[in-house]
N, C-alpha and C positions, 0 to 999 in steps of 0.2 A: 285268691289263695293258690291257684294253679301256678301263678308267677313265683310265688314264695317257695313252692315245692320244686321248681325246675331251675331257677336262677340262683346260684350259690353266692350270696352276698356275704355270708357269715365270716369269712376271713377278714374282710374290711370292717365289718361291724365289730367283731371282737377286738381288732386292732384299734379302732376308734375308742372303743369302751375302755381299753387299758389306759388311755391318755385321759379321757373324760372322767374316769373314776378318780384318778389322782387329783385332777383339777377340782372336782366336786368335793373332795375331802379337804381341800385347802382353799376354799373360796375367799376367805378373809385375808389370805396371805398372798394371793397371786392375781395377775391381770390377764385378759384375754391375749394380750400380745405374747405372754409367756407360752401359750399353748400352740400357736400357729406352727412353729417349725417342728416341735416333736410330733404333732398330729400328722403333718405332712410326711415326715419320715416313716411313721408307723404305717400309713396307708400305702406308701411306696414299697416298703419291705413286705407287706402283706401281699400286694399285687405281684411282686417278684416271686415270692414263695409259691403263690397259687399258680402262676404261669409255669414254673419249673415242674411242680408236682403234676400239673395237667399233661405236660409233655410226657413225663415218665409213666404216668398211669393211664394215659390215653382217654382222658375224659374230664370235663370241667367239674362235675360233681365229685368224682374221686379225688381229683387234685385239690379241690377246695376243702374236703374233709381232712386230709392230711395237712394242708396249709394251716387250717384252723387249730388243729392239735399243736402244731409247732408255734403258732402265735400265742396261744394260751400258755404253753410251757415256757416260751421266752419271756412273755410280759408279766406273768403272774407268779413266777418262780419265788420271788422274794416275799410276795404277799401271803403265800400259802406255806412258806418254809416252816413257820412256828407250828402250824397244824400237823405237818408231816413229821416234824421232830418229836411230837407226842407219840408217833408210831415207832419211835426208836430208830428213825432214819437220819443218819448223819448227812453231810452235804453231798458226799459221793453217792450215798444211797438215794438221795432225792434226785440227783442227776440221772441215776439209773432208772428211777420211777418214771421220770418225765420222758426219757428215752423209750421206755416201754409203752407209754401212752401213745407216742408218735407211731410206733411200730404197730400197736394194736389198731390205730386209726387206718394204717395203710392196709392192714389185713381185712378190716371191715370194708374198706373201699373196694377191695378186689373181690371178696366173696359175696358181698350183699348187694349185687346188682339190682335185684328186684326191689330192694328197700331204700335205694338211694333217694328217691323222691320224698319218702317219709323222713328220712334222716336230714335231708336238706331243709324240708319244711321245719322240722324241730329246731335245728340249729339257727336257721334264719329268725324264727320266732323268738327264741331265747335271747339271741344277741341283740335283736331289735328291741325287745323289752328292756334289756339292761341299758342300752343307749338312751331310750326314752326316759328311763328312771333318772339317769344322770342329768339329762337335759332339763327334766322337771325341777331339779334343784338348781342347775346353773342359770337358766333363762330368767326366772324371776329375780334372782339375786343381781344378775348383771343388768337387768332393766332398772332395778332400784339404784344401782350404783351409777348408771348412766344419767338418771334423773338428778342425782346429787351433783354429778360433775357439771351437768348443764346449768344447775342453779348456782354454782360456785362463781365467785368473781374471777375474771380472766387474770392469768399471771402477768406480772409486770416486770420490766427490766429496769424500772426506775428505782434508785437506791432508797433505802428506808430513811436516810438522813444525809445531809450534805457535809463533806469533809471540808474543813477550813485550813488544814495542813496535812503533809504526807510524811510519815516516818520513813527513813531509809532502813527498814528492818523487815526481814522475812517473818512470816507467821506459820507456825506449826501447830496444828490441832490434832492431837493423838488421843484417840478414844480406846481404852482397854476394857473390853466387854466383861462384865460381872466382876470387875476388880473393886472389892469392898474397901471401905475405910478401915483404919486400924481397929476401931470399935467392932465393926461388922465382922471382920475376919477372926478376931479373938473370940467373940461370942458365938459365931457360927461353927468355926473349926478349931479354936484354941491355938491359932497361928499368931505369933509375935512377929510382925513384918518390920523389916529394918529399912525398906526403901524410903519411906517418907523422911526419916531422919537424914538419910544420905542425900535426898533431893534438897532438904533445907540447908545442908552443908554446902551445896553447889549454888546457893543463891535463890532457890525457888521458895515462894510463898506457899506453904502447905496449910491447908484448911483442915484442922482436926475434926470439925463437925460438918464437913462437906456432905451434902446430900443431893440426890437426884430430885428434880421437880416432878418426875413421873416414874412409875415403877417398872417400865419396860422400855426396851431399846428404841423402838419406832417412835413412841411419844416423847421420850426424853430427848433424842436427837433432833426431832422436829422442833421442840421448844427451844433448845440451845441454838440451832443453826438459824432460827427465825427471830431469836431474841424477844420472844413473847410467850405468854401462857396460852393454852389452847382452848380457852372458853369458846371461841368462835366455832370450833368443831362440834361442840355440844349443841349449838344453835343450828348449824348447818346440817349435820348428820342426824341429830337427835340422840338422846341419852341411851336409848335401847338399840344397839347395833353391835355386831361382831366384826364389822368391816374395817380392817386396819388400813386400807389403802388411802383413805383421805390423809391420815397422819403421815403415811409413807410418801405421799406425793410432796408433801412439804419438805422431805429430806432431798428430794430431787430439785425443786424450785426454791432453793433457800436464800434468804436475805443476805446472809454472810457472804456467799459467793457473789451475789449481785453487787453488793457494796464494794467489795475489794476488786472485782474486775473493772468496775466503773471508775476506780481510783488507780488503775494502771498495774494491778497485781495479776500475775499469771497463776492460774488455779490448777494445781496438780492434785489428782484424785487417785489415791492408792486403794484399789478395789479389794473387797473381802469376798467370801462366799455367800454372805448374807444378801439377799436379793436387793433390798433398798440401798445398800451402799456398795453393791458390786461395781457400779458404773455411775457416771453422771453426765447427762448431755450438755450441762452448762460448763463443764470443766474444759480447760484448754488442753490438758493432757490427762488421759486416764491410763494408769499403769496398773495392769492386772496380770497375775499369774494365769497361764493358760487354762481356764475352766469355762464351762458352759453356765447357763443360768441355774439357780437353785432348784427351779422346777425340773429342768432336764436332768439335774444330778439326782433328784429323787427317783425319776423314772429309770435312770440307769442303774441305781443301787437296788431297786426292787426287781429288776429284770434278772435273767439268768447269766448275764454277761460277767459279773464279778466272780461267780462261782466257776464258770468256765476259765476265766483268767487264772484263778487260783489252781484249778486242776492242771492246766497246761504249764503253769509255772513250776508246780511240784513235780510234773512228769517229765521235765526236760532238764538236761544237764549238759548244755552244749557250749558252756563258757560265755554265755551272753548275759550273765548276772541277772537272770530273772526276766529278760526280754522274751516277748513272744517269738516263735520260730521264724517269723518273716523279718525279725529284726526291729519291729515296732514295739514299744513299750505298751503294756496293757493300759487301758484307761484307768486313771487314778481313782481310788475309792474315796468316800467322803472323809475317812480318817487321814488318808494321805493328803488330801486337799487342805484339811484342817491343820495339818503339820506344815505343808509346803508354803501356803500362802502367807502366813505371818513371817516366815523367814524371808521370803521374797520382799515383803513390806519393809522389814528392818534393813535389808540391803539397799533398797531404794532410799530410805531416809538418810542413810550414811552417804549416799551418792548425790542426792539432790542439793546439798549446800553449794556445790560447785556450779550449779546451773545459773546462768547470768540473769540479771534483773530481779525486781521484787517479786516474790512468790508467796502464795498461800498454799500450803500442803495440808491435806486432810487425809488421815489414816484411820479407819475403823479396824482395829486389831483384835481378832477373836480369841484373845488370851486375857486372863486364865480360864475363860469360858470352856466348858467340856465340849467334846470328849477330851480325856486326859491322855495326850499322846507323847508328852515329853517327861522324862525323869529330870532330876536336878541338873544333870550334866548334858542334857539334850539328847540322850539316847531314846530310841523309840519304845513306847509302851504299847504293847499289843492289846487288842480287844479282850483277849483272855486274861491278861495280867490286870487290865482295868477292872473287869468283872470280879476278879479275886481279891482286889486290894480294898483298903479302907479309904473312904472318900476323903477324909481329912489329910491322909498321907499323900494321896494323889493330887489334891489341890495344893498342898504345900510344895510338892516337887515341881509342878508346872508353874507355880507362882515364882519360885526361886529362879527357874530358868528364864522366865519372862523378865524378872527384875535384872538379871545379868544383861539381857538385850536392851532394857531401858537405860541402864547405866552406860552401855557402849554407845547408844544412840545419842544421849545427852552429850557425852564427850565429844562425839563427832560434830554435833550441831554448835557446840561452844568452843571449837578448836581454833576459830580465827581471832582476830584482835577484838577487844571489848566493844569498840564502837560499831562493829558489824554483828554483834550478838543478836540473834533473832528473838522474837516473842515466842514462848513455848507454853502451850497448854497441855497438860497431861491430866486427863479426866477419865472417869468411868461413866457409862451411861446408866448403870444399874448396879445394885449390890448382888450378893450371892442368892441363888435359889435356896429354898429351905427343904425341899422334898425331892432330892436328886435333881432331875432335870424338869420337874414340874413346878409351876409358879403357884404354889399354895400360900396365899396370903390372907390373914385375918387382920383384925384391928387390935391385936395384942401389941402393946408398945415395943416389946423386945423384937417381935416379928417384923414390925414396920422399920425399926431401927436397923436391922440387919439387911433388909431388902432395899432401903432407900439410902443407907450410908454408902458413900463412894469415895474413891481416891480423888483428890482434887489438889493439884500442884501447879504453880504458875511461875514462869520465869518472865519477869517484867522489868526489863532494862530501864534504868533511870527513874523508877517508881520507888517511893518509900517502902520500907520492908513491911509495913502494916497497912498497906493501901487497900487491901481487900478486907471486907467485913468478916468476922469470925463465923457468920451465918451464911456467907456467900454461897449461892447456888448457881447451877450452870446456866440458867436463863439469863443471868446478868454478866456472864463471861465476856461476850463480844460487845455488849452494851459499854462495859467498863473499857475495853481495849479501844473501841471506836471513839469513845468520849475522850479518853486521856491521850491517846496518841494521835488521833485524826481530828480532834476538836468537834466531833459530831454532837449534835443536841439529842442525846439519848440518856435521859435520866434513869436511875436504877428502878427496877420493879421490885415488888415485895418478894422475899425469898420464901416461897411456899412450895409445899410438896403435896402430891395428889395420888390417890389410889382410886379404884372402882370396884363395885361389888363382885363382878365376875366377868368372864370374857364374852358374855352376851349383852353386857351393858358397859361397853368400853368407855363411853363418853359421859357416863354418869360420874363425873369427877367429885371425889370427896376430899376436902382439905384435911389432911391428918398432920400437919406441921407440928402442932402443939402436943402431939402424941409421941413424937420422935425422941427417944431418950439418948440423943447423941451428944457427944461433947461439943460445947459451943452453941447448943440449940437454944431456941428462944425461951424454952421452959427453964433453962438452967440445970436441967437434970443430966444424968449421965456422968461417967467418971471424968 
């Protein structure tokens, strides 16, 4: 106990806790590799702050006390902002509050010399308990995950099937997140979407009853990119699990990329801010707007840095158009990343047709997925405007702007001679959410129809206009392309859709295909 009262470890423990806490709160979404760099940075910053404070205040315990106050203020500003807002403190008031906390810690460090051992013991004990609590959640979870990984069959670079011919056409797979079918958008928001009709006029096969095979992005993309249903995950992981990483691993090691690279295609991956599609180690080229991992972004957005950036931006008028005083732009916020990354992806899509050789281009575009950052003309929607607006109006505006970019992208991809037209897949991974940004799904047919109904449009050169089934689902997309264009032996799978009871039983898949009241559904119901 004497050691804990004299050795000030608490700045480092609180810094570690700030990272471990976010990790523990998102265990099913992240991997240990995501935590390494942020944890290292947090410990280095804590060490530097402690060293500086020790020199200024002439003592390790004094310096550590002030450093801990700074670490807590820096790392937990966003976590506690809502609680402080209940005390009628706006952002500037909260900054002043945390500044006062640091000043108070400095005063205590100076005047409470006789009590520094007790203060050090208390802070060490509290911070150590907090770290142990997070580790108590993390360690068993990671042990279970490691056991599942060890039991999984090793990844293979052997293609799923053999190609007997090679088309001289590029392939573009464009996934627009939460872009519902006509039926979904009309029933959820009252939106009459004109894009499917336009795409049909450009030669796309548009599936009125298109549906996702699974109700969430990670499962849906895993199924599509591996051309199979995910029953194997139920057997391997078990039906009772909230761990999404086995499905997300299938997005990284996917069969579509393996097949195409084995047949001479160059794989271009246009990264999003969503962790599983931010990058891909199997891709030949990853094109990503300059952002960190999603985990690091959460740490950034919950720290004090965005508030300081806004304060400095508001307080300077030096002709730098919002830049920080040293000429470096502030770190982008999540809303800015959500706005900038799709624009970057659209620019790359219009540039890539000029790249030589056969290529496969995958882009997961987080539109019309919220937050709603675009109006119809592409002007920025602020967070305040979004909170004050009607959701249906916000969706309609962002959808309209997204549609304009889809039209421009299609025009660019089809601008060459017909014999060089690419194969283009425009799909959604999931339909709209029904409770704001919360995935509240029951077994009501209309609820399921909205959630599973997705945009599905396919430009298939040299194929008959009705070559896809009216019940076509995304699991069969690349089975069809590889069968018809490459001569691969990949017969169609049943077009089935699945949900699960709740997010603690992710792999307890329930077949709800026959409940879907979508046009073209197997039940024949729907308008």
